[in-house]
All heavy atoms as a GROMACS GRO file, in nm:
protein
  590
    1MET      N    1  -6.000   2.962 -13.346
    1MET     CA    2  -6.108   2.943 -13.263
    1MET      C    3  -6.239   2.995 -13.318
    1MET      O    4  -6.344   2.941 -13.315
    1MET     CB    5  -6.087   3.017 -13.128
    1MET     CG    6  -6.198   3.003 -13.031
    1MET     SD    7  -6.221   2.832 -12.987
    1MET     CE    8  -6.212   2.845 -12.804
    2MET      N    9  -6.238   3.102 -13.389
    2MET     CA   10  -6.354   3.169 -13.457
    2MET      C   11  -6.408   3.077 -13.565
    2MET      O   12  -6.528   3.069 -13.579
    2MET     CB   13  -6.317   3.306 -13.512
    2MET     CG   14  -6.445   3.395 -13.550
    2MET     SD   15  -6.559   3.413 -13.423
    2MET     CE   16  -6.486   3.548 -13.331
    3GLY      N   17  -6.319   3.006 -13.633
    3GLY     CA   18  -6.369   2.917 -13.735
    3GLY      C   19  -6.449   2.804 -13.674
    3GLY      O   20  -6.558   2.766 -13.727
    4MET      N   21  -6.408   2.754 -13.555
    4MET     CA   22  -6.489   2.639 -13.492
    4MET      C   23  -6.623   2.710 -13.442
    4MET      O   24  -6.731   2.632 -13.454
    4MET     CB   25  -6.405   2.588 -13.365
    4MET     CG   26  -6.480   2.479 -13.294
    4MET     SD   27  -6.385   2.414 -13.164
    4MET     CE   28  -6.408   2.537 -13.039
    5ILE      N   29  -6.625   2.826 -13.397
    5ILE     CA   30  -6.747   2.888 -13.353
    5ILE      C   31  -6.844   2.900 -13.473
    5ILE      O   32  -6.967   2.884 -13.456
    5ILE     CB   33  -6.714   3.028 -13.283
    5ILE    CG1   34  -6.653   2.995 -13.144
    5ILE    CG2   35  -6.850   3.106 -13.260
    5ILE    CD1   36  -6.601   3.125 -13.084
    6ARG      N   37  -6.787   2.954 -13.584
    6ARG     CA   38  -6.873   2.965 -13.703
    6ARG      C   39  -6.931   2.829 -13.746
    6ARG      O   40  -7.055   2.819 -13.781
    6ARG     CB   41  -6.795   3.014 -13.823
    6ARG     CG   42  -6.790   3.175 -13.816
    6ARG     CD   43  -6.729   3.220 -13.951
    6ARG     NE   44  -6.595   3.164 -13.977
    6ARG     CZ   45  -6.486   3.234 -13.932
    6ARG    NH1   46  -6.492   3.344 -13.865
    6ARG    NH2   47  -6.363   3.191 -13.956
    7GLU      N   48  -6.852   2.717 -13.735
    7GLU     CA   49  -6.906   2.591 -13.771
    7GLU      C   50  -7.020   2.547 -13.678
    7GLU      O   51  -7.120   2.502 -13.718
    7GLU     CB   52  -6.798   2.485 -13.763
    7GLU     CG   53  -6.684   2.496 -13.872
    7GLU     CD   54  -6.573   2.401 -13.857
    7GLU    OE1   55  -6.579   2.319 -13.768
    7GLU    OE2   56  -6.478   2.422 -13.937
    8GLN      N   57  -7.000   2.564 -13.553
    8GLN     CA   58  -7.104   2.534 -13.443
    8GLN      C   59  -7.220   2.618 -13.459
    8GLN      O   60  -7.340   2.562 -13.446
    8GLN     CB   61  -7.037   2.545 -13.304
    8GLN     CG   62  -6.932   2.432 -13.286
    8GLN     CD   63  -6.870   2.450 -13.148
    8GLN    OE1   64  -6.895   2.535 -13.066
    8GLN    NE2   65  -6.808   2.350 -13.107
    9ALA      N   66  -7.214   2.743 -13.499
    9ALA     CA   67  -7.334   2.826 -13.515
    9ALA      C   68  -7.409   2.782 -13.641
    9ALA      O   69  -7.532   2.783 -13.638
    9ALA     CB   70  -7.284   2.974 -13.531
   10ALA      N   71  -7.331   2.740 -13.740
   10ALA     CA   72  -7.402   2.688 -13.861
   10ALA      C   73  -7.477   2.566 -13.835
   10ALA      O   74  -7.591   2.546 -13.883
   10ALA     CB   75  -7.309   2.666 -13.970
   11VAL      N   76  -7.420   2.472 -13.751
   11VAL     CA   77  -7.494   2.346 -13.708
   11VAL      C   78  -7.616   2.382 -13.635
   11VAL      O   79  -7.723   2.328 -13.647
   11VAL     CB   80  -7.397   2.249 -13.633
   11VAL    CG1   81  -7.474   2.138 -13.573
   11VAL    CG2   82  -7.283   2.203 -13.730
   12LEU      N   83  -7.599   2.474 -13.534
   12LEU     CA   84  -7.716   2.527 -13.464
   12LEU      C   85  -7.815   2.578 -13.540
   12LEU      O   86  -7.940   2.542 -13.512
   12LEU     CB   87  -7.665   2.624 -13.347
   12LEU     CG   88  -7.772   2.682 -13.265
   12LEU    CD1   89  -7.842   2.579 -13.180
   12LEU    CD2   90  -7.726   2.792 -13.182
   13ALA      N   91  -7.779   2.655 -13.635
   13ALA     CA   92  -7.890   2.707 -13.730
   13ALA      C   93  -7.961   2.598 -13.808
   13ALA      O   94  -8.081   2.610 -13.820
   13ALA     CB   95  -7.823   2.810 -13.824
   14TYR      N   96  -7.893   2.501 -13.848
   14TYR     CA   97  -7.952   2.387 -13.917
   14TYR      C   98  -8.048   2.312 -13.819
   14TYR      O   99  -8.163   2.288 -13.866
   14TYR     CB  100  -7.844   2.295 -13.969
   14TYR     CG  101  -7.889   2.163 -14.018
   14TYR    CD1  102  -7.946   2.157 -14.150
   14TYR    CD2  103  -7.905   2.052 -13.940
   14TYR    CE1  104  -8.001   2.037 -14.203
   14TYR    CE2  105  -7.960   1.933 -13.993
   14TYR     CZ  106  -8.005   1.922 -14.123
   14TYR     OH  107  -8.058   1.814 -14.171
   15LEU      N  108  -8.004   2.292 -13.701
   15LEU     CA  109  -8.088   2.214 -13.605
   15LEU      C  110  -8.216   2.293 -13.571
   15LEU      O  111  -8.320   2.246 -13.560
   15LEU     CB  112  -8.007   2.182 -13.491
   15LEU     CG  113  -7.896   2.073 -13.506
   15LEU    CD1  114  -7.815   2.054 -13.387
   15LEU    CD2  115  -7.952   1.935 -13.560
   16ALA      N  116  -8.191   2.426 -13.559
   16ALA     CA  117  -8.303   2.520 -13.522
   16ALA      C  118  -8.408   2.518 -13.628
   16ALA      O  119  -8.527   2.512 -13.599
   16ALA     CB  120  -8.255   2.654 -13.502
   17ARG      N  121  -8.363   2.524 -13.757
   17ARG     CA  122  -8.460   2.518 -13.871
   17ARG      C  123  -8.539   2.385 -13.868
   17ARG      O  124  -8.656   2.386 -13.889
   17ARG     CB  125  -8.381   2.530 -14.003
   17ARG     CG  126  -8.352   2.676 -14.039
   17ARG     CD  127  -8.310   2.689 -14.181
   17ARG     NE  128  -8.191   2.596 -14.218
   17ARG     CZ  129  -8.064   2.638 -14.199
   17ARG    NH1  130  -8.035   2.750 -14.152
   17ARG    NH2  131  -7.975   2.560 -14.235
   18ASP      N  132  -8.466   2.274 -13.831
   18ASP     CA  133  -8.529   2.140 -13.832
   18ASP      C  134  -8.640   2.141 -13.722
   18ASP      O  135  -8.744   2.100 -13.746
   18ASP     CB  136  -8.428   2.038 -13.804
   18ASP     CG  137  -8.477   1.896 -13.827
   18ASP    OD1  138  -8.557   1.875 -13.924
   18ASP    OD2  139  -8.447   1.811 -13.741
   19VAL      N  140  -8.602   2.195 -13.609
   19VAL     CA  141  -8.696   2.193 -13.485
   19VAL      C  142  -8.821   2.283 -13.518
   19VAL      O  143  -8.934   2.243 -13.494
   19VAL     CB  144  -8.618   2.248 -13.361
   19VAL    CG1  145  -8.727   2.285 -13.254
   19VAL    CG2  146  -8.526   2.146 -13.309
   20LEU      N  147  -8.791   2.404 -13.574
   20LEU     CA  148  -8.902   2.493 -13.610
   20LEU      C  149  -8.994   2.445 -13.723
   20LEU      O  150  -9.101   2.482 -13.734
   20LEU     CB  151  -8.848   2.631 -13.638
   20LEU     CG  152  -8.782   2.695 -13.519
   20LEU    CD1  153  -8.714   2.832 -13.552
   20LEU    CD2  154  -8.887   2.720 -13.400
   21ALA      N  155  -8.938   2.361 -13.807
   21ALA     CA  156  -9.011   2.310 -13.925
   21ALA      C  157  -9.121   2.202 -13.883
   21ALA      O  158  -9.214   2.183 -13.950
   21ALA     CB  159  -8.918   2.252 -14.020
   22THR      N  160  -9.095   2.143 -13.761
   22THR     CA  161  -9.192   2.049 -13.713
   22THR      C  162  -9.239   2.089 -13.569
   22THR      O  163  -9.198   2.037 -13.473
   22THR     CB  164  -9.127   1.901 -13.706
   22THR    OG1  165  -9.009   1.919 -13.623
   22THR    CG2  166  -9.082   1.852 -13.839
   23PRO      N  167  -9.334   2.181 -13.563
   23PRO     CA  168  -9.382   2.235 -13.432
   23PRO      C  169  -9.452   2.121 -13.366
   23PRO      O  170  -9.518   2.030 -13.423
   23PRO     CB  171  -9.476   2.345 -13.471
   23PRO     CG  172  -9.499   2.339 -13.610
   23PRO     CD  173  -9.401   2.250 -13.680
   24PRO      N  174  -9.455   2.129 -13.227
   24PRO     CA  175  -9.520   2.018 -13.143
   24PRO      C  176  -9.675   2.026 -13.173
   24PRO      O  177  -9.727   2.126 -13.221
   24PRO     CB  178  -9.491   2.062 -13.007
   24PRO     CG  179  -9.438   2.192 -13.010
   24PRO     CD  180  -9.396   2.226 -13.148
   25VAL      N  181  -9.740   1.923 -13.127
   25VAL     CA  182  -9.882   1.914 -13.147
   25VAL      C  183  -9.950   2.031 -13.075
   25VAL      O  184  -9.908   2.054 -12.963
   25VAL     CB  185  -9.938   1.782 -13.092
   25VAL    CG1  186 -10.094   1.775 -13.094
   25VAL    CG2  187  -9.879   1.666 -13.171
   26GLY      N  188 -10.047   2.100 -13.142
   26GLY     CA  189 -10.113   2.205 -13.078
   26GLY      C  190 -10.043   2.342 -13.094
   26GLY      O  191 -10.096   2.444 -13.054
   27ALA      N  192  -9.920   2.346 -13.144
   27ALA     CA  193  -9.851   2.475 -13.162
   27ALA      C  194  -9.880   2.548 -13.289
   27ALA      O  195  -9.889   2.657 -13.293
   27ALA     CB  196  -9.702   2.448 -13.156
   28SER      N  197  -9.911   2.462 -13.395
   28SER     CA  198  -9.940   2.532 -13.517
   28SER      C  199 -10.067   2.619 -13.503
   28SER      O  200 -10.171   2.584 -13.453
   28SER     CB  201  -9.970   2.426 -13.620
   28SER     OG  202  -9.857   2.358 -13.657
   29GLY      N  203 -10.046   2.740 -13.550
   29GLY     CA  204 -10.162   2.843 -13.545
   29GLY      C  205 -10.168   2.912 -13.400
   29GLY      O  206 -10.252   3.004 -13.389
   30ASN      N  207 -10.085   2.875 -13.314
   30ASN     CA  208 -10.098   2.934 -13.178
   30ASN      C  209 -10.002   3.058 -13.190
   30ASN      O  210  -9.888   3.061 -13.212
   30ASN     CB  211 -10.036   2.843 -13.078
   30ASN     CG  212 -10.023   2.893 -12.936
   30ASN    OD1  213  -9.999   3.008 -12.915
   30ASN    ND2  214 -10.061   2.799 -12.847
   31PRO      N  215 -10.068   3.179 -13.157
   31PRO     CA  216  -9.993   3.299 -13.172
   31PRO      C  217  -9.869   3.305 -13.072
   31PRO      O  218  -9.770   3.379 -13.110
   31PRO     CB  219 -10.100   3.418 -13.140
   31PRO     CG  220 -10.220   3.341 -13.084
   31PRO     CD  221 -10.202   3.199 -13.118
   32GLU      N  222  -9.884   3.258 -12.960
   32GLU     CA  223  -9.769   3.247 -12.864
   32GLU      C  224  -9.658   3.175 -12.922
   32GLU      O  225  -9.544   3.213 -12.909
   32GLU     CB  226  -9.813   3.202 -12.730
   32GLU     CG  227  -9.695   3.223 -12.623
   32GLU     CD  228  -9.745   3.184 -12.487
   32GLU    OE1  229  -9.844   3.114 -12.465
   32GLU    OE2  230  -9.663   3.219 -12.393
   33TYR      N  231  -9.687   3.058 -12.985
   33TYR     CA  232  -9.588   2.974 -13.048
   33TYR      C  233  -9.515   3.058 -13.157
   33TYR      O  234  -9.392   3.051 -13.178
   33TYR     CB  235  -9.629   2.851 -13.086
   33TYR     CG  236  -9.529   2.765 -13.163
   33TYR    CD1  237  -9.440   2.690 -13.089
   33TYR    CD2  238  -9.509   2.762 -13.309
   33TYR    CE1  239  -9.331   2.618 -13.140
   33TYR    CE2  240  -9.417   2.694 -13.364
   33TYR     CZ  241  -9.331   2.620 -13.287
   33TYR     OH  242  -9.224   2.542 -13.346
   34ALA      N  243  -9.592   3.127 -13.234
   34ALA     CA  244  -9.540   3.199 -13.345
   34ALA      C  245  -9.445   3.307 -13.294
   34ALA      O  246  -9.342   3.329 -13.353
   34ALA     CB  247  -9.662   3.267 -13.423
   35THR      N  248  -9.483   3.378 -13.197
   35THR     CA  249  -9.397   3.477 -13.134
   35THR      C  250  -9.269   3.415 -13.077
   35THR      O  251  -9.160   3.468 -13.120
   35THR     CB  252  -9.458   3.562 -13.019
   35THR    OG1  253  -9.586   3.620 -13.082
   35THR    CG2  254  -9.377   3.659 -12.958
   36LEU      N  255  -9.283   3.316 -12.996
   36LEU     CA  256  -9.162   3.257 -12.937
   36LEU      C  257  -9.068   3.189 -13.037
   36LEU      O  258  -8.950   3.198 -13.028
   36LEU     CB  259  -9.202   3.157 -12.830
   36LEU     CG  260  -9.268   3.215 -12.700
   36LEU    CD1  261  -9.318   3.103 -12.620
   36LEU    CD2  262  -9.183   3.309 -12.627
   37SER      N  263  -9.131   3.122 -13.138
   37SER     CA  264  -9.045   3.057 -13.242
   37SER      C  265  -8.974   3.159 -13.328
   37SER      O  266  -8.859   3.144 -13.362
   37SER     CB  267  -9.122   2.962 -13.322
   37SER     OG  268  -9.229   3.020 -13.394
   38ALA      N  269  -9.045   3.274 -13.349
   38ALA     CA  270  -8.974   3.382 -13.432
   38ALA      C  271  -8.860   3.445 -13.343
   38ALA      O  272  -8.752   3.474 -13.412
   38ALA     CB  273  -9.082   3.490 -13.467
   39ASP      N  274  -8.881   3.464 -13.218
   39ASP     CA  275  -8.774   3.518 -13.131
   39ASP      C  276  -8.657   3.423 -13.135
   39ASP      O  277  -8.548   3.461 -13.142
   39ASP     CB  278  -8.826   3.542 -12.990
   39ASP     CG  279  -8.919   3.649 -12.981
   39ASP    OD1  280  -8.937   3.723 -13.081
   39ASP    OD2  281  -8.984   3.662 -12.874
   40PHE      N  282  -8.682   3.292 -13.118
   40PHE     CA  283  -8.579   3.199 -13.120
   40PHE      C  284  -8.496   3.192 -13.265
   40PHE      O  285  -8.376   3.188 -13.263
   40PHE     CB  286  -8.630   3.047 -13.088
   40PHE     CG  287  -8.529   2.941 -13.102
   40PHE    CD1  288  -8.413   2.945 -13.025
   40PHE    CD2  289  -8.556   2.840 -13.189
   40PHE    CE1  290  -8.318   2.849 -13.033
   40PHE    CE2  291  -8.461   2.740 -13.193
   40PHE     CZ  292  -8.337   2.738 -13.117
   41GLU      N  293  -8.587   3.194 -13.367
   41GLU     CA  294  -8.514   3.196 -13.499
   41GLU      C  295  -8.431   3.316 -13.520
   41GLU      O  296  -8.320   3.306 -13.573
   41GLU     CB  297  -8.623   3.184 -13.606
   41GLU     CG  298  -8.588   3.175 -13.753
   41GLU     CD  299  -8.692   3.158 -13.843
   41GLU    OE1  300  -8.810   3.202 -13.815
   41GLU    OE2  301  -8.659   3.105 -13.950
   42THR      N  302  -8.481   3.430 -13.473
   42THR     CA  303  -8.397   3.559 -13.485
   42THR      C  304  -8.271   3.545 -13.408
   42THR      O  305  -8.168   3.586 -13.447
   42THR     CB  306  -8.492   3.671 -13.437
   42THR    OG1  307  -8.606   3.688 -13.526
   42THR    CG2  308  -8.406   3.804 -13.439
   43SER      N  309  -8.274   3.489 -13.287
   43SER     CA  310  -8.157   3.484 -13.198
   43SER      C  311  -8.061   3.388 -13.265
   43SER      O  312  -7.938   3.419 -13.260
   43SER     CB  313  -8.191   3.433 -13.063
   43SER     OG  314  -8.238   3.302 -13.056
   44VAL      N  315  -8.104   3.284 -13.325
   44VAL     CA  316  -8.007   3.189 -13.391
   44VAL      C  317  -7.955   3.257 -13.521
   44VAL      O  318  -7.831   3.255 -13.541
   44VAL     CB  319  -8.078   3.053 -13.440
   44VAL    CG1  320  -7.988   2.972 -13.521
   44VAL    CG2  321  -8.121   2.982 -13.310
   45ARG      N  322  -8.023   3.328 -13.595
   45ARG     CA  323  -7.976   3.405 -13.710
   45ARG      C  324  -7.882   3.504 -13.666
   45ARG      O  325  -7.772   3.523 -13.738
   45ARG     CB  326  -8.099   3.457 -13.790
   45ARG     CG  327  -8.047   3.520 -13.913
   45ARG     CD  328  -8.160   3.589 -14.012
   45ARG     NE  329  -8.293   3.534 -13.973
   45ARG     CZ  330  -8.379   3.597 -13.909
   45ARG    NH1  331  -8.367   3.725 -13.872
   45ARG    NH2  332  -8.509   3.552 -13.889
   46ASN      N  333  -7.907   3.578 -13.556
   46ASN     CA  334  -7.813   3.677 -13.512
   46ASN      C  335  -7.684   3.620 -13.463
   46ASN      O  336  -7.574   3.681 -13.490
   46ASN     CB  337  -7.872   3.763 -13.403
   46ASN     CG  338  -7.996   3.854 -13.443
   46ASN    OD1  339  -8.004   3.883 -13.564
   46ASN    ND2  340  -8.077   3.890 -13.355
   47LEU      N  341  -7.686   3.503 -13.400
   47LEU     CA  342  -7.565   3.434 -13.363
   47LEU      C  343  -7.478   3.395 -13.477
   47LEU      O  344  -7.361   3.415 -13.481
   47LEU     CB  345  -7.603   3.314 -13.275
   47LEU     CG  346  -7.476   3.240 -13.220
   47LEU    CD1  347  -7.401   3.315 -13.113
   47LEU    CD2  348  -7.521   3.094 -13.170
   48LEU      N  349  -7.546   3.340 -13.576
   48LEU     CA  350  -7.481   3.291 -13.694
   48LEU      C  351  -7.413   3.421 -13.769
   48LEU      O  352  -7.294   3.406 -13.806
   48LEU     CB  353  -7.566   3.213 -13.795
   48LEU     CG  354  -7.509   3.161 -13.926
   48LEU    CD1  355  -7.392   3.062 -13.888
   48LEU    CD2  356  -7.619   3.093 -13.998
   49ASP      N  357  -7.491   3.523 -13.786
   49ASP     CA  358  -7.436   3.638 -13.844
   49ASP      C  359  -7.312   3.707 -13.770
   49ASP      O  360  -7.223   3.739 -13.829
   49ASP     CB  361  -7.537   3.757 -13.859
   49ASP     CG  362  -7.652   3.717 -13.959
   49ASP    OD1  363  -7.635   3.628 -14.041
   49ASP    OD2  364  -7.762   3.790 -13.958
   50ALA      N  365  -7.322   3.706 -13.635
   50ALA     CA  366  -7.218   3.752 -13.556
   50ALA      C  367  -7.096   3.664 -13.562
   50ALA      O  368  -6.977   3.714 -13.568
   50ALA     CB  369  -7.267   3.765 -13.408
   51ALA      N  370  -7.118   3.536 -13.566
   51ALA     CA  371  -7.003   3.445 -13.585
   51ALA      C  372  -6.934   3.466 -13.720
   51ALA      O  373  -6.816   3.460 -13.723
   51ALA     CB  374  -7.045   3.289 -13.569
   52ARG      N  375  -7.017   3.479 -13.826
   52ARG     CA  376  -6.957   3.506 -13.952
   52ARG      C  377  -6.879   3.638 -13.954
   52ARG      O  378  -6.788   3.649 -14.035
   52ARG     CB  379  -7.064   3.498 -14.060
   52ARG     CG  380  -7.122   3.361 -14.075
   52ARG     CD  381  -7.234   3.358 -14.181
   52ARG     NE  382  -7.267   3.224 -14.212
   52ARG     CZ  383  -7.389   3.196 -14.264
   52ARG    NH1  384  -7.480   3.294 -14.296
   52ARG    NH2  385  -7.407   3.061 -14.304
   53SER      N  386  -6.922   3.739 -13.879
   53SER     CA  387  -6.868   3.863 -13.882
   53SER      C  388  -6.731   3.860 -13.815
   53SER      O  389  -6.638   3.945 -13.846
   53SER     CB  390  -6.950   3.968 -13.804
   53SER     OG  391  -6.948   3.958 -13.668
   54GLY      N  392  -6.712   3.771 -13.731
   54GLY     CA  393  -6.582   3.765 -13.653
   54GLY      C  394  -6.573   3.870 -13.538
   54GLY      O  395  -6.467   3.874 -13.481
   55ASP      N  396  -6.668   3.938 -13.515
   55ASP     CA  397  -6.670   4.045 -13.413
   55ASP      C  398  -6.709   3.979 -13.284
   55ASP      O  399  -6.816   3.945 -13.261
   55ASP     CB  400  -6.776   4.151 -13.444
   55ASP     CG  401  -6.779   4.259 -13.352
   55ASP    OD1  402  -6.738   4.251 -13.227
   55ASP    OD2  403  -6.828   4.376 -13.380
   56GLU      N  404  -6.607   3.978 -13.184
   56GLU     CA  405  -6.634   3.902 -13.057
   56GLU      C  406  -6.731   3.966 -12.974
   56GLU      O  407  -6.806   3.896 -12.900
   56GLU     CB  408  -6.493   3.895 -12.986
   56GLU     CG  409  -6.397   3.790 -13.047
   56GLU     CD  410  -6.270   3.781 -12.969
   56GLU    OE1  411  -6.275   3.794 -12.847
   56GLU    OE2  412  -6.169   3.760 -13.044
   57THR      N  413  -6.750   4.101 -12.976
   57THR     CA  414  -6.836   4.172 -12.897
   57THR      C  415  -6.978   4.134 -12.936
   57THR      O  416  -7.072   4.109 -12.863
   57THR     CB  417  -6.816   4.318 -12.896
   57THR    OG1  418  -6.683   4.342 -12.848
   57THR    CG2  419  -6.902   4.404 -12.807
   58ARG      N  420  -6.995   4.148 -13.069
   58ARG     CA  421  -7.124   4.113 -13.132
   58ARG      C  422  -7.155   3.966 -13.106
   58ARG      O  423  -7.278   3.935 -13.075
   58ARG     CB  424  -7.115   4.138 -13.284
   58ARG     CG  425  -7.246   4.132 -13.348
   58ARG     CD  426  -7.231   4.177 -13.498
   58ARG     NE  427  -7.336   4.125 -13.574
   58ARG     CZ  428  -7.333   4.114 -13.706
   58ARG    NH1  429  -7.227   4.144 -13.771
   58ARG    NH2  430  -7.442   4.063 -13.769
   59LEU      N  431  -7.067   3.879 -13.116
   59LEU     CA  432  -7.089   3.736 -13.086
   59LEU      C  433  -7.128   3.708 -12.947
   59LEU      O  434  -7.225   3.641 -12.921
   59LEU     CB  435  -6.958   3.658 -13.120
   59LEU     CG  436  -6.970   3.512 -13.105
   59LEU    CD1  437  -7.083   3.447 -13.198
   59LEU    CD2  438  -6.836   3.445 -13.134
   60ARG      N  439  -7.059   3.774 -12.853
   60ARG     CA  440  -7.093   3.756 -12.716
   60ARG      C  441  -7.239   3.809 -12.687
   60ARG      O  442  -7.321   3.746 -12.622
   60ARG     CB  443  -6.995   3.832 -12.631
   60ARG     CG  444  -7.016   3.802 -12.480
   60ARG     CD  445  -6.898   3.864 -12.397
   60ARG     NE  446  -6.776   3.775 -12.419
   60ARG     CZ  447  -6.662   3.810 -12.467
   60ARG    NH1  448  -6.640   3.940 -12.507
   60ARG    NH2  449  -6.561   3.733 -12.483
   61ALA      N  450  -7.274   3.923 -12.744
   61ALA     CA  451  -7.411   3.975 -12.731
   61ALA      C  452  -7.513   3.880 -12.786
   61ALA      O  453  -7.619   3.854 -12.716
   61ALA     CB  454  -7.422   4.112 -12.784
   62ALA      N  455  -7.484   3.833 -12.902
   62ALA     CA  456  -7.581   3.739 -12.964
   62ALA      C  457  -7.600   3.610 -12.885
   62ALA      O  458  -7.710   3.560 -12.871
   62ALA     CB  459  -7.538   3.711 -13.104
   63ALA      N  460  -7.484   3.564 -12.826
   63ALA     CA  461  -7.489   3.433 -12.750
   63ALA      C  462  -7.575   3.460 -12.628
   63ALA      O  463  -7.645   3.371 -12.583
   63ALA     CB  464  -7.347   3.387 -12.720
   64GLU      N  465  -7.560   3.559 -12.561
   64GLU     CA  466  -7.634   3.596 -12.443
   64GLU      C  467  -7.787   3.609 -12.469
   64GLU      O  468  -7.864   3.564 -12.381
   64GLU     CB  469  -7.592   3.726 -12.380
   64GLU     CG  470  -7.451   3.720 -12.322
   64GLU     CD  471  -7.403   3.846 -12.270
   64GLU    OE1  472  -7.467   3.949 -12.282
   64GLU    OE2  473  -7.290   3.851 -12.224
   65LYS      N  474  -7.835   3.634 -12.588
   65LYS     CA  475  -7.973   3.638 -12.621
   65LYS      C  476  -8.025   3.505 -12.667
   65LYS      O  477  -8.154   3.484 -12.667
   65LYS     CB  478  -7.995   3.750 -12.727
   65LYS     CG  479  -7.974   3.884 -12.670
   65LYS     CD  480  -7.998   3.985 -12.773
   65LYS     CE  481  -7.950   4.128 -12.716
   65LYS     NZ  482  -7.965   4.230 -12.812
   66LEU      N  483  -7.940   3.404 -12.697
   66LEU     CA  484  -7.987   3.290 -12.758
   66LEU      C  485  -8.056   3.198 -12.648
   66LEU      O  486  -8.168   3.150 -12.671
   66LEU     CB  487  -7.871   3.211 -12.814
   66LEU     CG  488  -7.897   3.066 -12.869
   66LEU    CD1  489  -7.985   3.082 -12.992
   66LEU    CD2  490  -7.768   3.001 -12.900
   67LYS      N  491  -7.996   3.182 -12.537
   67LYS     CA  492  -8.045   3.097 -12.435
   67LYS      C  493  -8.178   3.132 -12.381
   67LYS      O  494  -8.278   3.047 -12.373
   67LYS     CB  495  -7.947   3.076 -12.328
   67LYS     CG  496  -7.984   2.970 -12.218
   67LYS     CD  497  -7.888   2.951 -12.108
   67LYS     CE  498  -7.941   2.854 -12.003
   67LYS     NZ  499  -7.845   2.832 -11.899
   68PRO      N  500  -8.211   3.263 -12.352
   68PRO     CA  501  -8.340   3.299 -12.314
   68PRO      C  502  -8.450   3.276 -12.412
   68PRO      O  503  -8.559   3.225 -12.375
   68PRO     CB  504  -8.324   3.447 -12.276
   68PRO     CG  505  -8.178   3.469 -12.250
   68PRO     CD  506  -8.108   3.370 -12.345
   69ALA      N  507  -8.419   3.301 -12.538
   69ALA     CA  508  -8.520   3.280 -12.642
   69ALA      C  509  -8.551   3.129 -12.662
   69ALA      O  510  -8.667   3.094 -12.668
   69ALA     CB  511  -8.464   3.334 -12.772
   70TYR      N  512  -8.447   3.050 -12.652
   70TYR     CA  513  -8.471   2.905 -12.661
   70TYR      C  514  -8.544   2.860 -12.534
   70TYR      O  515  -8.642   2.778 -12.546
   70TYR     CB  516  -8.344   2.823 -12.676
   70TYR     CG  517  -8.357   2.678 -12.661
   70TYR    CD1  518  -8.412   2.611 -12.776
   70TYR    CD2  519  -8.327   2.610 -12.548
   70TYR    CE1  520  -8.437   2.475 -12.763
   70TYR    CE2  521  -8.340   2.475 -12.548
   70TYR     CZ  522  -8.402   2.399 -12.652
   70TYR     OH  523  -8.424   2.271 -12.648
   71ALA      N  524  -8.503   2.910 -12.424
   71ALA     CA  525  -8.569   2.862 -12.292
   71ALA      C  526  -8.715   2.890 -12.292
   71ALA      O  527  -8.800   2.805 -12.248
   71ALA     CB  528  -8.490   2.918 -12.176
   72ARG      N  529  -8.758   3.007 -12.324
   72ARG     CA  530  -8.896   3.047 -12.330
   72ARG      C  531  -8.977   2.955 -12.424
   72ARG      O  532  -9.091   2.910 -12.386
   72ARG     CB  533  -8.914   3.195 -12.373
   72ARG     CG  534  -8.877   3.283 -12.259
   72ARG     CD  535  -8.917   3.431 -12.293
   72ARG     NE  536  -8.843   3.488 -12.411
   72ARG     CZ  537  -8.727   3.550 -12.406
   72ARG    NH1  538  -8.667   3.564 -12.294
   72ARG    NH2  539  -8.673   3.589 -12.522
   73LEU      N  540  -8.925   2.928 -12.532
   73LEU     CA  541  -8.991   2.841 -12.644
   73LEU      C  542  -9.004   2.698 -12.577
   73LEU      O  543  -9.114   2.638 -12.583
   73LEU     CB  544  -8.912   2.840 -12.767
   73LEU     CG  545  -8.970   2.753 -12.873
   73LEU    CD1  546  -9.108   2.798 -12.920
   73LEU    CD2  547  -8.870   2.748 -12.996
   74PHE      N  548  -8.892   2.651 -12.524
   74PHE     CA  549  -8.886   2.511 -12.474
   74PHE      C  550  -8.981   2.487 -12.354
   74PHE      O  551  -9.054   2.405 -12.344
   74PHE     CB  552  -8.744   2.473 -12.437
   74PHE     CG  553  -8.738   2.321 -12.392
   74PHE    CD1  554  -8.739   2.217 -12.480
   74PHE    CD2  555  -8.725   2.299 -12.255
   74PHE    CE1  556  -8.737   2.098 -12.446
   74PHE    CE2  557  -8.718   2.167 -12.211
   74PHE     CZ  558  -8.721   2.063 -12.302
   75LEU      N  559  -8.978   2.593 -12.260
   75LEU     CA  560  -9.063   2.575 -12.145
   75LEU      C  561  -9.210   2.577 -12.172
   75LEU      O  562  -9.284   2.505 -12.103
   75LEU     CB  563  -9.026   2.686 -12.037
   75LEU     CG  564  -8.897   2.679 -11.964
   75LEU    CD1  565  -8.864   2.798 -11.886
   75LEU    CD2  566  -8.892   2.554 -11.876
   76LYS      N  567  -9.243   2.649 -12.268
   76LYS     CA  568  -9.388   2.657 -12.302
   76LYS      C  569  -9.434   2.546 -12.394
   76LYS      O  570  -9.541   2.493 -12.374
   76LYS     CB  571  -9.422   2.799 -12.373
   76LYS     CG  572  -9.555   2.830 -12.407
   76LYS     CD  573  -9.642   2.840 -12.286
   76LYS     CE  574  -9.778   2.864 -12.322
   76LYS     NZ  575  -9.859   2.893 -12.209
   77PHE      N  576  -9.341   2.504 -12.486
   77PHE     CA  577  -9.396   2.408 -12.593
   77PHE      C  578  -9.306   2.285 -12.596
   77PHE      O  579  -9.333   2.198 -12.688
   77PHE     CB  580  -9.390   2.480 -12.733
   77PHE     CG  581  -9.501   2.589 -12.735
   77PHE    CD1  582  -9.462   2.712 -12.724
   77PHE    CD2  583  -9.627   2.551 -12.762
   77PHE    CE1  584  -9.557   2.820 -12.727
   77PHE    CE2  585  -9.732   2.650 -12.768
   77PHE     CZ  586  -9.685   2.782 -12.756
   78GLY      N  587  -9.220   2.266 -12.512
   78GLY     CA  588  -9.138   2.142 -12.495
   78GLY      C  589  -9.059   2.112 -12.613
   78GLY      O  590  -9.003   2.033 -12.662
   0.00000   0.00000   0.00000
């Protein structure tokens, strides 16, 4: 099961990099976008690191922080 979670975390990290590489119109240079996108990027990186570690407690904690970071970014910048 942990192998599948690592694979999915790696795919998520790839997709997150792709999304963050192409900010929506008006987001470039926006300090709020910079903050929210950095938070999202950090949460994805933490999830990937936790998945690679195999530590279930760490993975659960990282997963719980991922959704709020993504939601704040998406709600503000679509």
